N, C-alpha and C positions, 0 to 999 in steps of 0.2 A: 319237514323235508326228510327225504330218505338218506341213507348212508352216503350215496354218491352225489347228493345234492338234488336228486330228482324229487318232484312233488309227489307226496303220498296221498292217496284218496282211498281209504279203506272201507270195506263192508265188514262190520264186526258183528259176530253172533255171541250173545250172552245166554248161557243156560241157567235157568232158575226162575223163581217167581216171587221172591220176597223183597223186603226193603233194601237189602244189600244190592240186589240186582237192579232195583229202581235207581238207587244212588249211582251205581256204575253207569247206567244208561244216561242218566241226567248229566253226569259230569263229562262223559265222552261226547255227548251231543254238542258240547261247547268247543270241541277241538276242530281246527281246520283240517287236520289229517283224516278226519272221520266223515265219510260221505253218507253212510246209512248204518242203522243199528237194528238188528233183529233180536228179539228176546223170545226164547222157547222155554216154557210156555208163557212166562210173564204173568201180569195181572192187569185188569182193566184200569186200575189207578195210574198206570204208566202212560196212558195214551195221549196225555197232553204234552209229551216230550216231542220236540221236533226231530225229524230224521228216523223216527222209531216205528217199527212194525212188530206186532205180536205174531208168533208162529205157533199154531196149535200142536200139541203133542205131549208125550209123557217122557220123563227122564228115566226110562228103564234101560239100563246098560245092556247092550246087545247089538247084533247086526242090524236090526231095524233102525235103531237110533243113528248108527253110523251112516247108513244109507240115506236117511232123512237129512242129516247134516251135510253129507256130500252133495246132495241135490241143491242145497242152499248156496253152495260155492262161496263160503266166507273167506275173507283175507286173514281173519284172526278169530279164534274161538276162545272164549273165557268161560270158565265153569265156576259158578257161585257156590253151591252147596257141597258139603263134604262127602255125602254118600256116593255120588258118582265117581268122585276122585278115588275113594277107598275101594270102589268096585273095579277100578282099572280102566275107566273111560279114556284117560289120556293115552294109555298104552294102545287101545283100540284105534284111536284117532291118528296117532303117530304111525301105526302099522298101515293105515289107509292113506298115508301121505298128506294128511290134513294139518293146517297150521294152527297149533294149539299152544296156549300158555298154561301150564299146570304141571303138577308133580306126577311122576309115574307111580303105579300102585305100590312099588317097593318103598318109595319115599312117603307115600300117603299113610303108611303104617305108623308114622310118627303121631298121627291123630287117631287113626282107626283102631289102634291097639295101645292102650295105656301101659300094658306090660312091656311091649316092644319099646315104647318111647322111654320108659324109665330105664330099661336095660341099655338102650342106646346112649342115654345121658351118662350112665355109669361107665360104659365102655369108652366114651369120648372125653371123659373128665369134665363134663358139664356140671356145674354146681346144682344139686337138687337135694331134696330131703331124703332121709332114710326111708326105706320101703321094703315090703315083702309082697309077693304075688301068689295068688291061690286060685286053683280051679276046683277046690273041694270045699264045700260048706263046712264040714266038720273040722277040717284043718284050719280054716280061717277063724272059726268060732273058738277053737282051742287057743289060737294065737292071741286074739283080742282079750281072752280071759286071763292071759298072763300079764295084762296091763303093761305092754312093752315099753311105752314111752309116757312120760308125764304129760299132763294137759290133754288137748284135743287129739283125736285120731281123725284122719281123713280117709274115707272109704270111697273108692271110685270104681264104677263099672268100667271094665277094660274096653268094651265096645262103644260105638257111637251111641249117644243118648241125648242129643239136642240140648246140651247144657244142663240136663236134669239128673245126670248120673253121678253126682258128687254129694256126699253128706259129711258134714263136719260136726263132731260131737265128742264130749268127754263122758257122756252117760252110757254105761255099759248096756243098758236095756235098749237104748236107741241104736247103738252099734249092732246089737244082735238082730234087732228088727230090720235094720238096713241090709245086713247080710242075707236074711231070709227073703226080703223083698227082691233084692237084685238076683239072687241065685236060685230061689225056690218058689217064689210067689207068681203063679201064672197070670194073676189078675193085675199085677203091678205094671205100670207103663214102662219102666226101665227093666230090661232083661239082660242078663250077663252070663257068659260062660266062665269068665275069669274076673277077679277083682284085684285091685291094688289097695293095700292098706299102708298108709304112710304117716309119718310124724308131721304134724302141722307146722309149717314155717311161720314164724312171727314176722310182722312188718306190714308194709303198705303194698297193696296189689296194683300192678300196672301192666298194661298190654302194649307190646311194641310190634310194629309191622314193617317188614322188609320185602322188597321185590328182588327176586333172585333169578339169575340166568344160567345156573350150573357152575359158574366160576366166580362171578362177581355179584354184588348186591347194591341196592339203593335203599337207604333208610327212608321210610315214608312218614311215620308219625308215632307218637306215643299217646295212649288213650287210657282213661280210667273207666271201667265198666261197673255197673251195679247189677248183680245177678239176683239178689234177694228180692222177693216179691213186694215187701212192705217197707214203709218209711222206717228209717233208722237201721237199715240193713237187717231186717227181721224177716221171718217167714221162709218158705222153701226156696231153693235155687230155681231159677228160670233160665230161659235162653238169653236173658238180658233185658232189664227194664229201662235202661238209659245209660248214657256215657257223657263224659266231657273231656276236653283237652284244652290246655292253656300253655303259654310260654313258661318255661322254667320248671316243668314237671320233672325234668331229668337234666342234671348238669352234665357238662362235657366229660368230666372224669368218669362218671357212672356210665355214660353213653359208650365211651371207649371200652370200658370193662364188658359191657353187654355185647359189643361187637366181637371182642377178642374171645370171650368165654361162652357165648350163647348163639351167635350167628355163624361166625367162621367155622366152628367145629361141626356144625350141621353141613355146611357146604363141603368141607374137607372129608367128613365121615361118609357122606353119601357118595362123593366122587370116588373114594377108595373102594367102596362097595360095588362100583360099576354102574351106579344109578344116580347121576348128577341131579341135584335139586333145582328144578325150575318152577317158578310161580311165586305165589305169595306165602311168606313165612310169618306166622303169628306166634309170638313168644309171650306166654303168660309168666310174669315175674312177681316175686315177693321180695320187696326191697326193705332192708333193715340197716339203718346207718349208711355206711359206705360199702355195703356188700349186698348180694342178692342170691336167691335161689330161683331156678326155673321150675315153675309149677307144672307147665304143660306146653306142648307145641301143637298148633293147628296148622293145616297146610292150605289155607285159603283165607280170604278176607273175612273178618269177623262181622257179625250182625248182632247188635247195631253199631259196632265201632266204625264200620265203613261209612255209614250215614253221618257220623260225627266228623271224621277228618277229611273226607273227600272234598267238601266245599272249601277247604283251606289249601288244597294243592293247586299251585300255579304252574303254567306251562302246558305242554302238550302231553296229556296222559296217554292218548291213543298211540302216538309215535313211540313213547317210552315203553309201553307194553309190547309193541311190535319188536323193538330192539331186544327186549328181554327174551322173547320167544325164540329169537334167532341167535342168542348167545352173544349179544353185542352191547351189553350194558356198560362195559368199560369205557370211560370217557363220556358217558351220556348224562352225567348228573345235571348238566345245564338245561336239559330238556324239561325237567320236572323238579319242583321244590315246594316245600311247605312254607306258607306265609306265617312267620313267627311273630308278626304284629297282631295276630288275631287269636281269639279263643272261640270255642264252639261247644254247644251243649245239645244233646239229643234226648228226647223223652218219648218213651214207647206208650202207646195207648192200647190196652189189651181188652179182651172179652171177659165177661163175668165168668168166674170159676177157673180161669187160667192160673197155674199150669196144669190143673186137672190130674195131679199125680195119683189120686185115689179113684180115678175113673168118672168123677162127676162130670156130666156133659157140659160143654161150653154153651153159653147162650149166644147163638149165631143167627144169621139171616135177619139181623136188625138193620133197618135203613140208616145210612150215615148222612147227616146233614151238616151244612157249612154256613156260618154267618158270613155275610158280605163277600161271597165268592172266594172264600179262603183257599179252596182247593184249586181254583183256576188261576189265581193271581200269580204273576211273576215277581215275587218279593225279592228285594235286593239283598236281604240279609237273613232270610228264613226260607225253609222249604219243607213241604210234606212229602214223606216217602211212604208209599203204600206197600203192604205185605199181604196179610190174610184178608183179602177182599175179593168179591165177585160182583157181577152185575145182575140185578133183578129188575127187569123193565128199564125204567129211566134212572134207577137209583143204584149207587154202590151200596152193598150190604157187607157186614162182617162175616167172614167165612173161616176164621182160624183163631188161634190164641193171641198172637201179637198181630194186631190189625193194621196199625200204621204208626208212624213216628214223626215228630216235628224236630227239625234241626234249626238252630239259630246261631249266628256267628257275629261277633262284635269285638271291640278292642279289649274288653275285659270279660271274665267269666260271669260276673254279676250282670252286666248288660245282656249277655247271651241268655242267661237264665230268665231274666225278666221278659225278654222278647219271646223266648220259646213258650213260656207259660201263657203269655198273652195270646199267641197264635193257637195254642192247644185248647184254650177256652172257647174258641170259635167252632170247634168240631164236636159233634154230638151223635151218640147212638145209645140205645137202651143197654144198660149194664156196663158201659165204658168205665175202665179203671186205669189209673196211672198214679205213679208215685209223685208226692208233692214236695219232696225234699232234695231233689237232685241238684247238684251244684252248690249246695250250702257249705260243704266242706271242700276246700280246694287243695288240701295237702296231697 
């Protein structure tokens, strides 16, 4: 229902093509407030969702994209990936009078510039680790050679790096090589004009998601991500190899601290800068005992965190997003809530050689097969979300690093884990890779 009690029947446009966008479309298709869903450009693995249409096109920010979107006449626009947000797409859509939920470019710098983000945290009194920022390789090298902090250093590319621009090490030679790769190596996948060097925060990592309307927010879920490629949290950082969430990951006392010291300061800080924060706020936390540090902010839904917690959201997601876009979240908590009787686990299936940081080509264009119609079945407690896929004749083939993921949800994390791995074993393509240890640790 709308604010005045009128029936809402929305046409929603989702921009993006990955598993996060698939999960959004899948979840929104269940809402009575949503009449139809368009995904630009989407991927062919999404096509078994009811109400859904794929729109061909490229997410290149500029007048052409705005014109294309305007012609589709959506009632609400959702932007999945970070790059268009950081390039100012929301500003362009707002200027064109189009209904969009997402942060302005000035707010998106929280993700698009690690240097800006850390300085914002310092300015707003948000707890974060000690850091220094550099745009000079020589100055950064001289800094790390002073061994400024005991233990590990964290070196981050300031610019967007698809989750791959972070290296944690206490080895000076690894640190030197990382600075060289980020700032000077033209053949390295991650390229940066600036780096942040910070002291590693001890503790347990956790991601929190909030929906914001410029003034108010709605807590969505907390999720634990596994970014390392290999079992045991070894190997290089990736965009994420899987996630889980379960009741009790965050007690009420800690939740209130996170709200007071990590969410509200963003809303207040951006409002006083004249750029109120609207959209999804993703807070990466490091929790130690009864305290925490903020590792990072992202300004969109995470991938694969979204695929993990969206199945647990009850109520009308579409209507809640419409209210947020219009600054009307206050008093709307009854429209959407997390089912705290359920746990969920998501496992990513990737292509051989992912994340290909050294330039080794991915093994792609491999046909994907499914036992017993796994891809088509409407499972009550599990779902496949497609990402790096395309169609070749009658088959789906892998076309990227993270190809797909399976989410399962149940009363306990262990039940979710068993079900997710059972479903994953029904999916096959040459070179397929996934971690085998997700969900074994529930702390």
